[in-house]
C-alpha positions as CSV (number, residue, x, y, z in Angstrom):
1,M,-3.2,32.7,-23.6
2,T,-1.2,30.7,-20.6
3,E,-1.0,26.8,-21.4
4,K,0.5,25.4,-18.0
5,F,-1.8,25.7,-15.3
6,I,-1.1,25.0,-11.1
7,I,-3.6,22.2,-10.7
8,G,-2.8,21.0,-7.7
9,L,-0.3,21.1,-4.6
10,V,1.8,18.7,-3.4
11,G,0.3,17.7,0.6
12,A,1.9,15.4,2.9
13,P,2.8,11.7,3.0
14,F,0.0,9.4,3.1
15,G,1.0,5.6,3.8
16,I,4.3,3.8,3.6
17,K,3.8,3.2,-0.1
18,G,5.5,6.9,-1.5
19,F,1.9,8.1,-1.9
20,V,1.1,12.1,-1.5
21,K,-2.6,14.0,-1.0
22,V,-3.1,16.3,-3.7
23,H,-5.2,19.5,-3.2
24,P,-6.5,20.4,-6.3
25,C,-6.9,24.3,-7.0
26,S,-10.4,24.2,-9.3
27,G,-11.9,22.0,-6.3
28,E,-12.5,19.3,-8.5
29,I,-10.7,15.6,-8.2
30,A,-12.1,13.9,-11.8
31,H,-9.9,15.5,-14.1
32,L,-6.4,14.9,-11.4
33,L,-7.7,10.7,-11.9
34,K,-7.4,11.2,-15.6
35,L,-3.6,12.4,-15.7
36,N,-1.2,9.9,-16.7
37,S,1.9,12.0,-15.8
38,V,2.2,15.6,-14.3
39,I,5.4,18.0,-14.2
40,I,5.9,19.3,-10.5
41,R,7.5,22.2,-10.0
42,K,9.4,23.1,-6.5
43,D,11.6,25.5,-5.6
44,G,11.9,26.9,-9.2
45,E,12.6,23.8,-10.5
46,E,10.5,21.6,-12.9
47,R,10.6,17.5,-13.3
48,L,8.1,15.6,-15.3
49,L,6.5,12.6,-13.0
50,E,4.8,9.7,-14.2
51,I,1.8,8.7,-12.3
52,K,2.0,4.7,-11.1
53,E,-1.3,5.1,-9.1
54,S,-4.4,8.1,-8.1
55,S,-7.3,7.1,-6.0
56,P,-9.8,9.6,-4.6
57,S,-9.1,10.7,-1.5
58,L,-11.8,13.5,-0.5
59,P,-11.6,16.7,-0.7
60,G,-8.5,15.6,-3.0
61,V,-6.4,13.1,-4.7
62,L,-4.2,10.6,-3.0
63,M,-1.1,10.0,-5.4
64,H,2.3,8.0,-6.4
65,F,4.6,8.6,-8.9
66,K,6.9,6.4,-10.1
67,G,10.3,6.7,-8.0
68,I,9.0,7.8,-5.2
69,D,8.6,4.8,-3.0
70,S,8.5,6.0,0.7
71,P,7.8,8.3,3.0
72,E,10.8,10.0,3.2
73,A,10.9,10.2,-0.5
74,A,7.3,11.4,-0.9
75,K,8.2,14.2,2.5
76,T,10.4,15.8,-0.7
77,L,7.6,17.1,-2.7
78,N,6.0,18.0,0.2
79,G,4.6,21.7,-1.3
80,A,4.9,21.4,-4.7
81,E,3.2,22.4,-7.5
82,L,1.7,19.9,-10.0
83,L,1.6,21.8,-13.7
84,A,0.1,20.4,-16.4
85,G,-1.0,21.7,-20.0
86,R,-4.9,23.6,-20.9
87,E,-5.8,20.1,-22.1
88,Q,-5.1,18.3,-18.9
89,A,-7.1,20.6,-17.0
90,A,-10.7,20.8,-15.3
91,P,-12.6,21.6,-18.1
92,L,-14.8,24.8,-18.0
93,G,-18.1,25.7,-17.7
94,E,-20.2,28.4,-19.2
95,G,-19.0,31.3,-17.6
96,E,-16.0,30.5,-16.3
97,Y,-12.3,31.1,-17.0
98,Y,-9.0,30.2,-16.1
99,I,-7.2,32.7,-13.7
100,E,-4.6,32.6,-15.5
101,D,-6.3,33.9,-18.5
102,L,-8.0,36.9,-16.7
103,K,-4.3,38.0,-15.4
104,G,-3.2,41.1,-17.8
105,L,-6.8,41.9,-18.9
106,Q,-6.9,46.0,-19.6
107,V,-10.0,46.9,-17.7
108,F,-12.2,49.0,-19.8
109,S,-14.9,51.7,-18.3
110,A,-18.2,50.6,-20.2
111,S,-17.4,54.2,-22.5
112,G,-14.2,52.9,-23.3
113,D,-11.9,54.3,-21.6
114,V,-8.8,52.2,-19.9
115,I,-9.1,52.1,-16.3
116,G,-6.5,49.7,-15.8
117,C,-4.9,45.9,-16.0
118,I,-6.5,42.6,-13.6
119,T,-3.1,41.4,-11.9
120,D,-4.6,38.4,-10.0
121,I,-8.5,37.0,-8.9
122,I,-8.5,36.0,-5.3
123,E,-11.0,34.6,-3.2
124,G,-12.8,36.5,-1.1
125,G,-14.9,35.4,2.1
126,G,-18.2,35.9,-0.5
127,G,-16.6,35.0,-3.7
128,Q,-14.0,36.0,-5.8
129,L,-12.0,39.5,-6.5
130,A,-10.6,41.4,-9.1
131,E,-7.2,43.1,-8.3
132,I,-7.5,46.1,-10.5
133,E,-4.2,48.0,-11.1
134,L,-5.0,51.6,-12.1
135,D,-2.1,54.4,-12.1
136,G,0.0,52.7,-9.7
137,S,-2.7,51.6,-7.0
138,K,-4.5,48.4,-6.5
139,K,-8.3,48.1,-5.8
140,L,-10.4,45.1,-5.3
141,V,-13.6,44.9,-7.2
142,P,-16.3,41.7,-7.1
143,F,-16.0,39.5,-9.9
144,R,-19.2,39.1,-10.9
145,K,-21.7,40.0,-13.6
146,E,-23.2,43.1,-11.8
147,F,-19.9,44.5,-12.4
148,F,-18.2,43.2,-14.9
149,T,-20.7,43.0,-18.2
150,E,-17.9,41.6,-20.3
151,I,-14.6,39.4,-20.1
152,S,-12.8,38.4,-23.2
153,P,-9.6,36.9,-23.0
154,E,-9.4,36.4,-26.0
155,K,-9.3,40.1,-26.9
156,G,-7.7,40.6,-23.9
157,K,-9.9,42.9,-21.9
158,A,-12.6,43.3,-19.7
159,V,-15.0,45.8,-18.8
160,L,-16.3,47.4,-16.0
161,N,-19.9,49.1,-15.8
162,Q,-19.7,49.8,-11.9
163,L,-17.0,52.3,-11.9
164,W,-17.9,54.0,-8.2
165,I,-16.6,50.2,-6.6
166,L,-13.1,51.7,-7.4
167,D,-14.2,54.6,-4.6
């Protein structure tokens, strides 16, 4: 299972002190406001930054990092990803999963035949879609209980009971 998650994306600078706008990936901000430090990844490089101050600014959070004290310095972080450990990510409710834990799950039919593998979960207009790779092609399936009767990241599998959706 993945131990580091992208929990937010750094946006534009805010104000003159070096604050940046942070857009949460989960839509929740409470866990972001509790952080003391975060790993920033930009252009393939990661670095740990201490958070001096953070405050809600819906729909996201404003953050001020130690050593980033001007709009010009803050602008260099624009587009960076905020990474955090599992314990710092947004808490899961019942029936919720971290997308990173779903990637790579083998997809089985109700009779136990291997169908393919989940490669991604994509946000669609009507909800989330599971991207399933099967025999070199990819299909999108609504990621809902009507289609997936079992989802078990611990076992590395998901059961798709409505195979007609792949046609």
